N, CA and C of each residue as an Amber inpcrd file, in Angstrom:
protein
   633
 -39.6690000  -9.4330000 -38.6180000 -38.5040000 -10.2300000 -39.0150000
 -37.2860000  -9.3460000 -39.2150000 -37.4970000  -8.1460000 -39.7780000
 -36.3690000  -7.2360000 -39.9650000 -35.7580000  -6.8400000 -38.6220000
 -36.6490000  -6.6430000 -37.6360000 -36.1620000  -6.2980000 -36.3000000
 -35.3280000  -7.4240000 -35.7140000 -35.7830000  -8.6660000 -35.9140000
 -35.0470000  -9.8240000 -35.4110000 -33.6760000  -9.9010000 -36.0560000
 -33.6250000  -9.7360000 -37.3670000 -32.3420000  -9.8090000 -38.0600000
 -31.4140000  -8.6960000 -37.6130000 -31.9640000  -7.5070000 -37.3820000
 -31.1470000  -6.3880000 -36.9220000 -30.5540000  -6.6570000 -35.5560000
 -31.3550000  -7.2000000 -34.6530000 -30.8630000  -7.4950000 -33.3080000
 -29.7990000  -8.5820000 -33.3350000 -30.0510000  -9.6340000 -34.1520000
 -29.0630000 -10.7050000 -34.2510000 -27.7560000 -10.1880000 -34.8120000
 -27.8410000  -9.3140000 -35.8170000 -26.6240000  -8.7490000 -36.3970000
 -25.8820000  -7.9040000 -35.3820000 -26.6300000  -7.1220000 -34.5980000
 -26.0020000  -6.2780000 -33.5830000 -25.2610000  -7.1020000 -32.5520000
 -25.8830000  -8.1800000 -32.0630000 -25.2380000  -9.0150000 -31.0640000
 -24.0650000  -9.7660000 -31.6560000 -24.1750000 -10.1820000 -32.9310000
 -23.0520000 -10.8690000 -33.5700000 -21.8570000  -9.9530000 -33.6750000
 -22.1080000  -8.6830000 -34.0130000 -21.0070000  -7.7200000 -34.0930000
 -20.4030000  -7.4740000 -32.7130000 -21.2620000  -7.4510000 -31.6820000
 -20.7690000  -7.2230000 -30.3190000 -19.8790000  -8.3580000 -29.8700000
 -20.2320000  -9.5860000 -30.2490000 -19.4150000 -10.7120000 -29.8420000
 -18.0460000 -10.6650000 -30.4860000 -17.9510000 -10.0810000 -31.6590000
 -16.6490000  -9.9860000 -32.3100000 -15.7100000  -9.0650000 -31.5910000
 -16.2700000  -8.1680000 -30.7590000 -15.4310000  -7.2210000 -30.0330000
 -14.9680000  -7.7540000 -28.6980000 -15.4260000  -8.9430000 -28.2910000
 -15.0400000  -9.5110000 -27.0020000 -13.5560000  -9.8550000 -27.0080000
 -12.8580000  -9.4930000 -25.9730000 -11.4380000  -9.7850000 -25.8660000
 -11.2490000 -11.1980000 -25.3240000 -10.5490000 -12.0260000 -26.1040000
 -10.3620000 -13.4150000 -25.7090000  -9.4190000 -13.5260000 -24.5150000
  -8.5470000 -12.5360000 -24.3430000  -7.5230000 -12.6520000 -23.3160000
  -8.0970000 -12.5580000 -21.9150000  -9.1360000 -11.7740000 -21.7300000
  -9.7350000 -11.6340000 -20.4240000  -9.1850000 -10.4410000 -19.6650000
  -9.5650000 -10.3700000 -18.3910000  -9.1920000  -9.2530000 -17.5290000
  -8.1040000  -9.6800000 -16.5530000  -7.0560000  -8.8790000 -16.4460000
  -5.9770000  -9.1670000 -15.5150000  -6.3690000  -8.7570000 -14.0960000
  -6.1760000  -9.6720000 -13.1620000  -6.3410000  -9.3710000 -11.7380000
  -4.9850000  -9.5900000 -11.0890000  -4.3670000  -8.5050000 -10.6210000
  -3.0230000  -8.5930000 -10.0500000  -3.0970000  -8.9540000  -8.5780000
  -2.2770000  -9.9000000  -8.1820000  -2.2130000 -10.3210000  -6.7880000
  -0.9740000  -9.7240000  -6.1280000   0.2110000 -10.2150000  -6.5110000
   1.4670000  -9.7340000  -5.9440000   2.2350000  -8.9540000  -7.0100000
   3.0090000  -7.9590000  -6.5650000   3.8190000  -7.1780000  -7.4830000
   4.8780000  -6.4100000  -6.7040000   6.0310000  -6.2400000  -7.3390000
   7.0570000  -5.4010000  -6.7270000   6.8960000  -3.9520000  -7.1710000
   6.1570000  -3.7460000  -8.2630000   5.8860000  -2.4060000  -8.7650000
   4.7250000  -2.4780000  -9.7460000   3.9040000  -1.4350000  -9.7550000
   2.8620000  -1.3270000 -10.7730000   3.1770000  -0.2200000 -11.7720000
   4.4170000   0.2560000 -11.7270000   4.8740000   1.3100000 -12.6310000
   5.3400000   0.6930000 -13.9440000   4.4660000   0.7090000 -14.9410000
   4.8080000   0.1040000 -16.2230000   5.8530000   0.9210000 -16.9900000
   6.1070000   2.1460000 -16.5450000   7.1270000   2.9770000 -17.1930000
   8.5020000   2.8280000 -16.5400000   8.5900000   1.9590000 -15.5350000
   9.8720000   1.7470000 -14.8540000  10.9310000   1.3660000 -15.8890000
  12.0990000   1.9930000 -15.8550000  13.0950000   1.7560000 -16.9160000
  13.6860000   0.3510000 -16.8700000  13.9330000  -0.1930000 -18.0520000
  14.5970000  -1.4920000 -18.1370000  16.0250000  -1.3840000 -17.6330000
  16.4960000  -2.4660000 -17.0160000  17.8770000  -2.4980000 -16.5530000
  18.0790000  -3.5740000 -15.5080000  19.0590000  -4.4240000 -15.7400000
  19.3330000  -5.4960000 -14.8000000  20.2550000  -6.5220000 -15.4220000
  20.4100000  -7.6530000 -14.7740000  21.3740000  -8.6510000 -15.2350000
  20.9180000  -9.3700000 -16.4960000  21.8890000  -9.9690000 -17.1690000
  21.6010000 -10.8470000 -18.2930000  21.1970000 -12.2150000 -17.7530000
  20.0720000 -12.7330000 -18.2360000  19.5300000 -13.9800000 -17.6960000
  20.5430000 -15.1130000 -17.8000000  21.2030000 -15.2400000 -18.9580000
  22.1270000 -16.3580000 -19.1680000  23.3470000 -16.2930000 -18.2610000
  23.6390000 -15.1250000 -17.6990000  24.7730000 -15.0230000 -16.7740000
  24.5630000 -15.9420000 -15.5720000  23.3080000 -16.0780000 -15.1400000
  22.9810000 -16.9440000 -14.0080000  22.4080000 -18.2920000 -14.4540000
  22.1310000 -18.4490000 -15.7220000  21.4270000 -19.6340000 -16.2040000
  19.9290000 -19.4130000 -16.1890000  19.4210000 -18.8930000 -15.0850000
  18.0270000 -18.4680000 -14.9500000  17.9720000 -17.4260000 -13.8470000
  16.9070000 -16.6500000 -13.8390000  16.6800000 -15.7010000 -12.7500000
  15.2870000 -15.9620000 -12.2050000  15.0530000 -15.5340000 -10.9630000
  13.7640000 -15.8230000 -10.3560000  13.3960000 -14.8490000  -9.2640000
  12.2380000 -15.0680000  -8.7090000  11.7040000 -14.2280000  -7.6450000
  10.8150000 -15.0820000  -6.7650000  10.9860000 -14.9680000  -5.4650000
  10.0320000 -15.5890000  -4.5520000   8.8930000 -14.6120000  -4.2920000
   7.7190000 -15.1290000  -4.0330000   6.5470000 -14.2940000  -3.7760000
   5.5680000 -15.0830000  -2.9270000   4.6510000 -14.3630000  -2.3000000
   3.6960000 -14.9830000  -1.3940000   2.2870000 -14.6270000  -1.8400000
   1.6320000 -15.5110000  -2.5900000   0.3170000 -15.1740000  -3.1340000
  -0.7600000 -15.1160000  -2.0590000  -1.7700000 -14.3060000  -2.3270000
  -2.9450000 -14.2860000  -1.4590000  -4.1330000 -14.9670000  -2.1370000
  -4.0140000 -15.2370000  -3.4390000  -5.0450000 -15.9580000  -4.1680000
  -4.6990000 -17.4450000  -4.2110000  -5.6430000 -18.2600000  -4.6450000
  -5.4450000 -19.7130000  -4.6290000  -4.9370000 -20.2680000  -5.9620000
  -4.7470000 -19.4210000  -6.9560000  -4.1840000 -19.8570000  -8.2310000
  -3.2710000 -18.7640000  -8.7830000  -2.3770000 -19.1830000  -9.6730000
  -1.5160000 -18.2520000 -10.4090000  -1.7510000 -18.5040000 -11.8950000
  -2.1570000 -17.4640000 -12.6120000  -2.4420000 -17.6100000 -14.0270000
  -1.3710000 -17.0510000 -14.9400000  -0.5930000 -16.0900000 -14.4240000
   0.4420000 -15.4620000 -15.2350000   1.4320000 -14.7350000 -14.3300000
   2.5950000 -14.4230000 -14.8570000   3.4490000 -13.4200000 -14.2360000
   4.0420000 -12.5480000 -15.3210000   4.3290000 -11.3240000 -14.9470000
   4.8340000 -10.3210000 -15.8770000   6.1800000  -9.8080000 -15.3910000
   7.1410000  -9.7150000 -16.2950000   8.4520000  -9.1460000 -15.9980000
   8.8270000  -8.1830000 -17.1220000   9.8660000  -7.3940000 -16.9010000
  10.3810000  -6.4970000 -17.9370000  11.7240000  -7.0450000 -18.4200000
  11.8550000  -7.1890000 -19.7180000  13.0700000  -7.7680000 -20.2910000
  13.5430000  -6.9070000 -21.4490000  14.7680000  -7.1500000 -21.8840000
  15.3150000  -6.3890000 -23.0080000  16.4240000  -7.1730000 -23.6840000
  16.5970000  -6.9110000 -24.9680000  17.6260000  -7.5400000 -25.7800000
  18.9870000  -6.9460000 -25.4010000  19.8980000  -7.7910000 -24.9030000
  21.2110000  -7.3040000 -24.4790000  22.0480000  -6.8260000 -25.6660000
  21.9170000  -7.4980000 -26.8000000  22.6770000  -7.1280000 -28.0060000
  21.6890000  -6.8640000 -29.1500000  21.0940000  -5.6760000 -29.1780000
  20.0220000  -5.4170000 -30.1520000  20.4980000  -5.2300000 -31.5910000
  21.7970000  -5.2250000 -31.8370000  22.2810000  -4.9580000 -33.1930000
  22.6870000  -6.2150000 -33.9520000  22.4640000  -7.3830000 -33.3490000
  22.9120000  -8.6000000 -34.0320000  21.7750000  -9.3450000 -34.7370000
  20.5870000  -8.7370000 -34.7870000  19.4470000  -9.2810000 -35.5350000
  18.9320000 -10.6090000 -34.9850000  19.2180000 -10.9020000 -33.7100000
  18.7620000 -12.1430000 -33.1040000  17.6700000 -11.8650000 -32.0690000
  16.6050000 -12.6340000 -32.1240000  15.5980000 -12.5940000 -31.0810000
  15.8470000 -13.7010000 -30.0730000  14.8360000 -14.0210000 -29.2880000
  14.9980000 -15.0750000 -28.2910000  13.6330000 -15.6430000 -27.9200000
  13.6560000 -16.8710000 -27.4130000  12.4550000 -17.5200000 -26.8790000
  12.6520000 -17.7480000 -25.3890000  11.7420000 -17.1960000 -24.5960000
  11.8160000 -17.2940000 -23.1430000  10.6750000 -18.1630000 -22.6260000
  10.8930000 -18.7500000 -21.4620000   9.8680000 -19.5550000 -20.8210000
   9.9770000 -19.3560000 -19.3100000   8.8870000 -19.5890000 -18.6020000
   8.8880000 -19.4380000 -17.1560000   8.4330000 -20.7070000 -16.4590000
   8.8890000 -20.8840000 -15.2480000   8.4580000 -22.0150000 -14.4270000
   8.0120000 -21.5100000 -13.0620000   7.1090000 -22.2400000 -12.4580000
   6.6490000 -21.9540000 -11.1020000   7.0410000 -23.1260000 -10.2210000
   7.7020000 -22.8250000  -9.1020000   8.2170000 -23.8710000  -8.2190000
   7.6870000 -23.6780000  -6.8010000   7.6600000 -24.7790000  -6.0850000
   7.2490000 -24.7410000  -4.6840000   8.4160000 -25.1640000  -3.8030000
   8.4370000 -24.6400000  -2.5790000   9.4150000 -25.0790000  -1.5880000
  10.7360000 -24.3510000  -1.6400000  11.2900000 -24.1350000  -2.8360000
  12.5960000 -23.5000000  -2.9780000  12.7630000 -23.0770000  -4.4320000
  13.7730000 -22.2510000  -4.7070000  14.0080000 -21.7920000  -6.0690000
  14.3780000 -22.9490000  -6.9930000  14.8570000 -24.0510000  -6.4250000
  15.1330000 -25.2600000  -7.2170000  14.2010000 -26.4110000  -6.8060000
  13.0670000 -26.0460000  -6.2110000  12.1060000 -27.0500000  -5.7690000
  11.3030000 -27.6230000  -6.9230000  10.3230000 -28.4680000  -6.6260000
   9.5140000 -29.1080000  -7.6700000   8.8170000 -28.0790000  -8.5590000
   8.8300000 -28.3280000  -9.8590000   8.1190000 -27.4670000 -10.8000000
   6.6370000 -27.8390000 -10.7670000   5.7920000 -26.8570000 -10.4730000
   4.3560000 -27.1090000 -10.4300000   3.6240000 -26.4610000 -11.6150000
   4.3600000 -25.7270000 -12.4190000   3.7570000 -25.1180000 -13.6000000
   4.8140000 -24.5750000 -14.5320000   4.5710000 -24.7010000 -15.8290000
   5.4650000 -24.1560000 -16.8540000   4.6410000 -23.3120000 -17.8140000
   5.1230000 -22.1210000 -18.1210000   4.3820000 -21.2270000 -18.9880000
   4.5560000 -21.6070000 -20.4540000   3.7040000 -21.0490000 -21.2640000
   3.8750000 -21.1720000 -22.7030000   5.0650000 -20.3140000 -23.1220000
   5.8600000 -20.7630000 -24.1050000   7.0310000 -19.9790000 -24.5330000
   6.6150000 -18.6130000 -25.0670000   7.4970000 -17.6500000 -24.8690000
   7.2930000 -16.2950000 -25.3800000   8.4020000 -15.9960000 -26.3760000
   8.0310000 -15.6910000 -27.6200000   9.0020000 -15.4000000 -28.6720000
   9.1330000 -13.8810000 -28.7950000  10.3660000 -13.3890000 -28.6460000
  10.6250000 -11.9570000 -28.6810000  11.5200000 -11.6180000 -29.8690000
  11.2220000 -10.5150000 -30.5010000  11.9720000 -10.1030000 -31.6850000
  13.2300000  -9.3460000 -31.2990000  14.1560000  -9.2480000 -32.2300000
  15.3980000  -8.5200000 -32.0200000  15.1130000  -7.0890000 -31.5690000
  15.8180000  -6.6650000 -30.5270000  15.6930000  -5.2970000 -30.0450000
  14.5440000  -5.0450000 -29.0890000  13.7810000  -6.0910000 -28.7510000
  12.6290000  -5.8890000 -27.8700000  13.0760000  -5.4010000 -26.4970000
  12.2950000  -4.4740000 -25.9290000  12.5030000  -4.0200000 -24.5520000
  11.1540000  -3.6030000 -23.9860000  10.7440000  -4.2300000 -22.8950000
   9.4650000  -3.8880000 -22.2980000   8.9400000  -5.0080000 -21.4260000
   7.6860000  -4.9000000 -21.0210000   7.0990000  -5.9110000 -20.1460000
   6.5220000  -7.0530000 -20.9680000   6.6210000  -8.2590000 -20.4150000
   6.1750000  -9.4770000 -21.0960000   5.3450000 -10.2990000 -20.1150000
   4.2380000 -10.8350000 -20.5990000   3.3900000 -11.7060000 -19.7880000
   3.6700000 -13.1650000 -20.1170000   3.9080000 -13.9460000 -19.0740000
   4.1090000 -15.3850000 -19.2030000   2.8420000 -16.0670000 -18.6840000
   2.1230000 -16.7490000 -19.5910000   0.8550000 -17.3650000 -19.2420000
   1.0150000 -18.8650000 -19.0390000   0.3610000 -19.3790000 -17.9930000
   0.2240000 -20.8170000 -17.8170000  -0.9770000 -21.2790000 -18.6340000
  -0.8920000 -22.4720000 -19.2110000  -1.9900000 -22.9810000 -20.0390000
  -3.2810000 -23.0440000 -19.2400000  -3.1820000 -23.3680000 -17.9830000
  -4.3100000 -23.2860000 -17.0550000  -3.7720000 -22.8040000 -15.7160000
  -4.6250000 -22.1170000 -14.9660000  -4.1850000 -21.5440000 -13.6970000
  -3.6330000 -22.6290000 -12.7720000  -2.5040000 -22.3230000 -12.1320000
  -1.8190000 -23.2890000 -11.2690000  -2.3160000 -23.1200000  -9.8300000
  -2.8330000 -24.1830000  -9.1990000  -3.2860000 -24.0710000  -7.8010000
  -2.1110000 -23.8260000  -6.8560000  -2.2970000 -22.9070000  -5.9210000
  -1.3030000 -22.6220000  -4.8910000  -2.0260000 -22.4350000  -3.5590000
  -1.2430000 -22.4590000  -2.4960000  -1.7960000 -22.2380000  -1.1580000
  -1.5280000 -20.8000000  -0.7420000  -2.5640000 -20.0010000  -0.4990000
  -2.3460000 -18.6080000  -0.0990000  -1.4480000 -18.4990000   1.1300000
  -0.6860000 -17.4220000   1.1810000   0.2250000 -17.1010000   2.2900000
   1.3960000 -18.0710000   2.3820000   1.6570000 -18.8260000   1.3200000
   2.8020000 -19.7260000   1.2380000   3.7590000 -19.2010000   0.1790000
   5.0520000 -19.2960000   0.4280000   6.0360000 -18.7670000  -0.5050000
   6.2190000 -19.7010000  -1.7010000   6.1960000 -19.1050000  -2.8950000
   6.4650000 -19.8200000  -4.1450000   7.5450000 -19.0690000  -4.9120000
   7.9860000 -19.6920000  -5.9780000   9.1210000 -19.1510000  -6.7300000
   8.8390000 -19.2660000  -8.2260000   9.0280000 -18.1770000  -8.9520000
   8.9680000 -18.2990000 -10.4040000  10.3360000 -17.9630000 -10.9920000
  10.6360000 -18.6390000 -12.0820000  11.9020000 -18.4490000 -12.7800000
  11.6440000 -18.0580000 -14.2230000  12.5860000 -17.3190000 -14.7850000
  12.5800000 -16.9880000 -16.2030000  13.9030000 -17.4470000 -16.7900000
  13.8390000 -18.1580000 -17.9130000  15.0650000 -18.5880000 -18.5760000
  14.9020000 -18.4750000 -20.0770000  16.0190000 -18.3960000 -20.7620000
  16.0330000 -18.2820000 -22.2190000  16.1650000 -19.6790000 -22.8050000
  15.1530000 -20.1010000 -23.5640000  15.2140000 -21.4150000 -24.2010000
  16.1950000 -21.4240000 -25.3720000  16.1720000 -20.3670000 -26.1530000
  17.0460000 -20.2860000 -27.3190000  17.1550000 -18.8360000 -27.7570000
  18.2300000 -18.5500000 -28.4980000  18.3790000 -17.2200000 -29.0620000
  19.4050000 -16.3650000 -28.3590000  19.1980000 -15.0700000 -28.4400000
  20.1670000 -14.0670000 -28.0180000  20.2470000 -13.9560000 -26.4910000
  21.2590000 -13.2210000 -26.0470000  21.3590000 -12.8770000 -24.6250000
  20.2790000 -11.8600000 -24.2880000  19.6200000 -12.0860000 -23.1510000
  18.4640000 -11.2650000 -22.7930000  18.5780000 -10.7740000 -21.3610000
  18.3220000  -9.4860000 -21.1590000  18.3710000  -8.9120000 -19.8210000
  17.0050000  -8.9000000 -19.1650000  17.0050000  -8.7490000 -17.8620000
  15.7540000  -8.6870000 -17.1070000  15.8660000  -7.5830000 -16.0670000
  14.7870000  -6.8800000 -15.8190000  14.8060000  -5.6880000 -14.9800000
  14.6530000  -6.0400000 -13.5040000  15.5050000  -5.4510000 -12.6910000
  15.4490000  -5.6250000 -11.2360000  15.2420000  -4.2740000 -10.5650000
  14.8020000  -4.3270000  -9.3210000  14.6400000  -3.1460000  -8.4710000
  15.5200000  -3.3330000  -7.2480000  16.1010000  -2.2490000  -6.7690000
  17.0590000  -2.3630000  -5.6730000  16.8530000  -1.2480000  -4.6620000
  17.0390000  -1.5910000  -3.3630000  16.9340000  -0.5610000  -2.3380000
  18.0830000   0.4430000  -2.4350000  19.1580000   0.0570000  -3.1020000
  20.2700000   0.9930000  -3.2920000  19.8890000   2.1320000  -4.2330000
  18.8340000   1.9350000  -5.0150000  18.3380000   2.9880000  -5.9090000
  17.1330000   3.7000000  -5.3070000  16.8400000   3.4040000  -4.0600000
  15.7200000   4.0470000  -3.3940000  14.3910000   3.3650000  -3.6150000
  14.4070000   2.1470000  -4.2120000  13.1650000   1.4130000  -4.4080000
  12.6960000   0.8050000  -3.0890000  11.3950000   0.6550000  -2.9580000
  10.8270000  -0.0070000  -1.7940000  10.7870000  -1.5010000  -2.0750000
  11.3970000  -2.2720000  -1.1990000  11.4600000  -3.7130000  -1.4230000
  10.0860000  -4.3620000  -1.3250000   9.8740000  -5.3700000  -2.1630000
   8.6690000  -6.1860000  -2.0680000   8.7780000  -7.0430000  -0.8100000
   7.8060000  -6.9910000   0.1150000   7.9520000  -7.6710000   1.4030000
   7.7420000  -9.1780000   1.3510000   7.1580000  -9.6880000   0.2590000
   6.8110000 -11.1010000   0.2320000   7.7970000 -11.9950000  -0.4700000
   8.9910000 -11.4700000  -0.8290000   9.9480000 -12.3110000  -1.5300000
  11.2390000 -11.5850000  -1.8340000  12.0550000 -12.2070000  -2.7070000
  13.3850000 -11.6920000  -2.9900000  13.8310000 -12.1770000  -4.3680000
  14.7720000 -11.4620000  -4.9610000  15.3260000 -11.8250000  -6.2660000
  16.3520000 -12.9450000  -6.1270000  16.3320000 -13.8570000  -7.1180000
  17.3250000 -14.9280000  -7.1770000  18.0500000 -14.8760000  -8.5200000
  19.3880000 -14.8750000  -8.4550000  20.1890000 -15.0800000  -9.6470000
  20.6960000 -16.5100000  -9.6200000  20.1490000 -17.3610000 -10.4850000
  20.4230000 -18.7870000 -10.3450000  19.7980000 -19.2760000  -9.0460000
  20.6090000 -19.8570000  -8.1850000  20.1280000 -20.3150000  -6.8720000
  20.4760000 -19.3340000  -5.7600000  21.1320000 -18.2240000  -6.1110000
  21.6340000 -17.2860000  -5.1170000  20.6250000 -16.1810000  -4.8220000
  20.1700000 -16.0380000  -3.5560000  19.2820000 -14.9210000  -3.2160000
  20.0780000 -13.6230000  -3.0770000  19.4720000 -12.5180000  -3.4820000
  20.1210000 -11.2090000  -3.3990000  19.2720000 -10.2960000  -2.5220000
  19.7040000 -10.1410000  -1.2730000  18.9820000  -9.3100000  -0.3160000
  18.9250000  -7.8720000  -0.8110000  17.7480000  -7.2760000  -0.6550000
  17.5830000  -5.8870000  -1.0600000  17.2770000  -5.7080000  -2.5360000
  17.0310000  -6.8160000  -3.2340000  16.7390000  -6.7510000  -4.6580000
  15.4910000  -7.5690000  -4.9790000  14.7570000  -7.1040000  -5.9530000
  13.5930000  -7.8250000  -6.4670000  13.5920000  -7.7120000  -7.9800000
  12.9830000  -8.6930000  -8.6340000  12.6230000  -8.4860000 -10.0240000
  11.5210000  -7.4350000 -10.0900000  11.4830000  -6.6850000 -11.1860000
  10.2640000  -5.9480000 -11.4800000   9.2670000  -7.0080000 -11.9430000
   8.2090000  -7.1980000 -11.1730000   7.2760000  -8.2560000 -11.5440000
   5.8690000  -7.9220000 -11.0870000   4.9100000  -8.5650000 -11.7600000
   3.5150000  -8.5680000 -11.3500000   2.9860000  -9.9740000 -11.6210000
   2.1330000 -10.4750000 -10.7460000   1.5510000 -11.7980000 -10.9860000
   0.1090000 -11.8040000 -10.5260000  -0.6480000 -12.7570000 -11.0950000
  -2.0450000 -12.8390000 -10.7080000  -2.7910000 -13.8390000 -11.5670000
  -4.0550000 -13.5390000 -11.8110000  -4.9110000 -14.4370000 -12.5790000
  -5.5370000 -13.6640000 -13.7370000  -6.0720000 -14.4110000 -14.6790000
  -6.7950000 -13.8210000 -15.8050000  -8.2400000 -14.2890000 -15.7200000
  -9.1630000 -13.3430000 -15.6030000 -10.5870000 -13.6570000 -15.5460000
 -11.1250000 -13.6290000 -16.9720000 -11.5920000 -14.7760000 -17.5010000
 -12.0320000 -14.8070000 -18.9020000 -13.2470000 -13.9140000 -19.1370000
 -13.2790000 -13.3060000 -20.3240000 -14.4620000 -12.5900000 -20.7570000
 -15.5290000 -13.6160000 -21.1810000 -16.7990000 -13.2140000 -21.1900000
 -17.8320000 -14.1280000 -21.7080000 -17.5080000 -14.5350000 -23.1390000
 -17.7260000 -15.7980000 -23.4610000 -17.3910000 -16.2870000 -24.7940000
 -18.3350000 -15.7220000 -25.8380000 -17.8720000 -15.6900000 -27.0780000
 -18.6890000 -15.1960000 -28.1830000 -19.9450000 -16.0480000 -28.3530000
 -19.8010000 -17.3740000 -28.1820000 -20.9490000 -18.2550000 -28.3330000
 -22.0100000 -17.9330000 -27.2950000 -21.5700000 -17.7080000 -26.0630000
 -22.5210000 -17.3940000 -24.9920000 -23.2420000 -16.0920000 -25.2820000
 -22.5040000 -15.0880000 -25.7150000 -23.1240000 -13.8060000 -26.0110000
 -24.0950000 -13.9130000 -27.1860000 -23.7270000 -14.7090000 -28.1920000
 -24.6190000 -14.8690000 -29.3410000 -25.9100000 -15.5620000 -28.9230000
 -25.7860000 -16.5860000 -28.0850000 -26.9830000 -17.2760000 -27.6010000
 -27.8650000 -16.3330000 -26.7890000 -27.2280000 -15.5060000 -25.9650000
 -27.9920000 -14.5400000 -25.1810000 -28.7110000 -13.5650000 -26.1000000
 -27.9830000 -13.0870000 -27.1190000 -28.5930000 -12.1530000 -28.0580000
 -29.7450000 -12.7750000 -28.8150000 -29.5780000 -14.0330000 -29.2150000
 -30.6440000 -14.7230000 -29.9310000 -31.8780000 -14.8730000 -29.0510000
 -31.6560000 -15.1990000 -27.7690000 -32.7830000 -15.3440000 -26.8470000
 -33.5280000 -14.0360000 -26.6600000 -32.7820000 -12.9410000 -26.4970000
 -33.4240000 -11.6310000 -26.3300000 -34.2040000 -11.2630000 -27.5830000
 -33.5910000 -11.5060000 -28.7590000 -34.2630000 -11.1790000 -30.0170000
 -35.5310000 -12.0120000 -30.1900000 -35.4530000 -13.3060000 -29.8300000
 -36.6230000 -14.1590000 -29.9270000 -37.7470000 -13.7050000 -29.0170000
 -37.3830000 -13.3130000 -27.7960000 -38.3880000 -12.8160000 -26.8540000
 -39.0500000 -11.5530000 -27.3890000 -38.2270000 -10.6490000 -27.9510000
 -38.7560000  -9.4040000 -28.5120000 -39.7390000  -9.6980000 -29.6380000
 -39.4000000 -10.6690000 -30.5080000 -40.2700000 -11.0070000 -31.6320000
 -41.5860000 -11.5960000 -31.1350000 -41.5200000 -12.4660000 -30.1170000
 -42.7480000 -13.0530000 -29.5790000 -43.6580000 -11.9810000 -28.9900000
 -43.0300000 -11.0020000 -28.2950000 -43.8240000  -9.9230000 -27.7270000
 -44.5090000  -9.1200000 -28.8220000 -43.8160000  -8.9140000 -29.9180000
 -44.3860000  -8.1460000 -31.0220000 -45.5260000  -8.9080000 -31.6770000
 -45.3430000 -10.2350000 -31.8230000 -46.3730000 -11.0420000 -32.4480000
 -47.6580000 -11.0390000 -31.6270000 -47.5160000 -10.9530000 -30.2960000
 -48.6880000 -10.9450000 -29.4390000 -49.5240000  -9.6900000 -29.6420000
 -48.8690000  -8.6360000 -30.0670000 -49.5670000  -7.3630000 -30.2330000
 -50.3050000  -7.2670000 -31.5730000 -50.0300000  -8.1890000 -32.4890000
 -50.6980000  -8.1580000 -33.7830000 -52.1420000  -8.6170000 -33.6330000
 -53.0860000  -8.0190000 -34.4170000 -54.4920000  -8.4410000 -34.3110000
 -54.6800000  -9.8600000 -34.8350000 -55.6400000 -10.5690000 -34.2510000
 -55.9080000 -11.9290000 -34.6930000 -56.5300000 -11.9100000 -36.0820000
 -56.2010000 -12.8630000 -36.9390000 -56.7730000 -12.8960000 -38.2920000
 -58.2810000 -13.1250000 -38.2470000 -58.9760000 -12.4970000 -39.2290000
 -60.4190000 -12.6520000 -39.3210000 -60.7670000 -14.0950000 -39.7010000
 -61.7910000 -14.6940000 -39.1050000 -62.1680000 -16.0680000 -39.4600000
 -62.6950000 -16.1400000 -40.8910000 -62.4440000 -17.2240000 -41.5790000
 -62.9200000 -17.4220000 -42.9340000 -64.4400000 -17.5740000 -42.9330000
 -65.1420000 -17.0290000 -43.9580000 -66.6120000 -17.1630000 -43.9790000
 -67.0240000 -18.5930000 -44.2060000
């Protein structure tokens, strides 16, 4: 019994270490350099900014961009949200991300998650947009061939509805593969512990018959 309790405790502790977020699988990206410096237009200058891309997977679970607080000394944060569109940068919205709340002075990469993965057709062009729902002015990082960057071949940067040749957002997009749930791992651990206990019980000598 002590062995059973020890195994159950071990598996329970292991389940607590499971990451709920899951594993990122990147599909399309203009750069995988997470140290790429922030710098680019203010989102509100265009109303929204966006990027076209051509997925090779059949769903989109998230996209990542680099953003920064344009006025970090005014103690204001901001709430950003993303949309996924088909057909054109102003085409039908097929997915909206959960809002992202950023604190004053934030600068770095941000992941925009869809509540559930959005179905898409591989090798077809789609468009994601980033806009500020409320709060401070916020910048977003772009890459340009004028700075010696290699252009992303599957799309282009949009400021509002205007495409900018030779420019891309710094972006990464893909899916999130969930980790095994804590409940599943606990059930697995319980089953293994139960099997171990049964094996041990089989090895015990049979009780002597009563006279």
